[in-house]
C-alpha positions as CSV (number, residue, x, y, z in Angstrom):
1,M,20.1,-29.4,60.1
2,F,21.9,-27.4,57.4
3,I,24.0,-29.1,54.8
4,G,26.0,-27.1,52.3
5,T,28.4,-27.6,49.4
6,P,30.4,-25.8,46.9
7,I,29.4,-26.6,43.4
8,W,31.9,-28.9,41.6
9,A,31.3,-29.6,37.9
10,G,27.6,-28.9,38.3
11,T,27.0,-31.0,41.4
12,C,27.8,-31.3,45.1
13,A,31.4,-31.7,46.2
14,P,32.6,-35.4,46.4
15,A,33.1,-35.2,50.1
16,V,29.5,-34.1,50.7
17,K,28.2,-36.8,48.4
18,S,30.3,-39.4,50.2
19,F,29.1,-38.2,53.6
20,L,25.5,-38.4,52.6
21,S,25.9,-41.8,51.0
22,K,27.6,-43.3,54.0
23,N,25.6,-41.8,56.8
24,S,21.9,-42.5,57.5
25,I,20.1,-39.2,58.0
26,K,16.5,-40.1,58.5
27,G,13.5,-38.1,59.8
28,K,15.4,-34.8,60.0
29,K,14.4,-31.3,58.8
30,I,17.2,-30.2,56.5
31,A,18.0,-27.0,54.7
32,L,20.3,-27.3,51.7
33,F,22.7,-24.5,50.5
34,C,25.4,-24.2,48.0
35,T,28.0,-21.7,46.8
36,H,28.6,-21.3,43.1
37,R,29.8,-18.9,40.5
38,G,26.7,-18.7,38.4
39,E,25.1,-22.1,38.1
40,K,23.8,-24.5,40.8
41,G,23.6,-27.4,38.4
42,L,22.0,-30.5,39.8
43,A,23.4,-30.3,43.3
44,F,20.2,-30.0,45.1
45,E,18.4,-32.7,43.1
46,K,21.3,-35.2,43.8
47,M,21.5,-34.2,47.5
48,K,17.7,-34.7,47.9
49,K,17.9,-38.2,46.4
50,L,20.5,-39.1,49.1
51,L,18.2,-37.5,51.8
52,K,14.9,-39.0,50.6
53,E,14.0,-40.1,54.2
54,S,14.3,-36.5,55.5
55,Q,12.2,-33.4,55.0
56,I,13.9,-30.7,52.9
57,I,12.7,-27.4,54.4
58,G,14.6,-25.1,52.0
59,E,17.2,-24.6,49.4
60,K,19.4,-21.6,48.7
61,G,22.2,-20.9,46.3
62,F,24.8,-18.2,47.0
63,C,26.5,-16.9,43.9
64,N,29.9,-15.3,43.9
65,V,30.2,-15.0,47.6
66,H,33.8,-14.0,47.3
67,K,32.9,-10.8,45.5
68,D,30.6,-9.4,48.2
69,L,30.7,-11.1,51.5
70,E,28.4,-8.6,53.2
71,K,25.7,-9.1,50.6
72,A,26.0,-12.9,51.0
73,K,25.6,-12.5,54.8
74,K,22.5,-10.4,54.3
75,K,21.0,-13.0,51.9
76,A,21.8,-15.8,54.4
77,D,20.1,-13.9,57.3
78,E,17.0,-13.3,55.1
79,W,16.8,-16.9,54.2
80,L,17.1,-17.9,57.9
81,N,14.1,-15.7,58.7
82,E,12.1,-17.2,55.8
83,L,12.7,-20.7,57.2
84,S,11.0,-19.7,60.5
85,L,13.3,-21.9,62.7
């Protein structure tokens, strides 16, 4: 399962936090990703606390995606290959 968020004020977006808080996601393999403009903040740490009963198999931050979409796509493809899904 992939769960992603834009960074809002140094953390995950309120809608993502709300979803993770209200839904039981147990025993899953989860890859976390975020989009940001230079700083991931504490998003992954906060998301991992809400997903403590699942296995986090990877984390990836994508910086300034709006500036170079092709570069971001390549980075995402490389990450997918690293995860060996």
